[in-house]
C-alpha angles and dihedrals in degrees: 000000000000098000111143114252128222120278111310109263120229107243113229127225137205141094100322115172134021110250089213092070100091106165108351089111092034103108139345125226096258106036146015097260132077116246113276114273091241088064094050097062119134125213129235124190111214114239127204111276095026121126132195092254092048093049090046090053093053090060097036092246137127118256090237090062090059095043096050091047096045115048090189087070091062090080127101093253131039109253102237114213095021122117121237132189121254119201120208091242140004120294147101137261113234136180116222131205119263110271096027113142130207087252089058091052090050089053092047101043106022094237116127114261092227092053091049091046095055097039087055097053098263093284109178094213114037115215106151113021137184106223109201123226097234137207090232095081110125089029130087103284089208092053114135117222105228105180108161101175102127112117105194139046113243089229130051091225134057102257131200116235114249095182127007130219115270147061121329137177112244111241114262094010140070092238119125119214133184115237095208096197144022126268110223113197114233138144120268109270096031110146114257113214134202109256092209141002113277146111126287108244098173132023117163148068127321127178094235106026092038111202101012136184123191121191122191115211132198114274097039099292128136134185127201128201116195144181090035126170096210135014114215099180139066132222112275091021114136116226134189125223110279094021113139110251102168144318136270117268144152100249124140122016107315121190095227133044100229115090111257149147115262100214124188134182120198136175127205119252128171085266096054136265110344123196123239129191103272091205087076087065096039092052093050089050092052097046 
């Protein structure tokens, strides 16, 4: 799809997301994506004496973010008493041409397709998109994050890969979906091991991931272990690399029929936890 996109939007910078929010926007009750940013807007009623800069400062945003999201702020005077929308971090709302893909948006705006996909609720066909103002301005927008700091394999065997990380076409449709981890083939009951030392931030059932464990690691890294049979850890428990945390199963809604561990590696950005290809880590471990 080579259709020209609307006028390139100036990406906004600033402090965007609280580093203390570990898993609040992690998953929703009915799918594996957080709600779209445009459904997570707060409202602010403008009081006498307030200015656009003072309101922006209250929410740790740039004034341009508020002006672009609220047309009523593009007047000469601030409309006292009116209500305006407040996003959780800097960015802009854009409408995209019919048939535009997430990959097209990445090419046009320099923001990774998988980041846009998850921030906008994993919608297969983007129409109205929240484009984040990102902390990568001033760096190469096409830079690849190649952190390879995991010290242990999540399985005690050398598994084959049933389904790799990346974009795939859903069977019997033209929809493109991001597979945000790697499916490692293993028999049911195989021990699942912590890939790095950290603290368990989620251990329980999820309708898509099934029995799921999430471990947060120092340095803003996170690993997820899905479709488990058994969970052997509790929330807030500290684990060392190589500790048993559960066993391989078939719970949830796996993408392939063979029993496997769905393994994800994520790193924290101002916009939340962003998936990275786990095979970068697995290759480094096996070298």
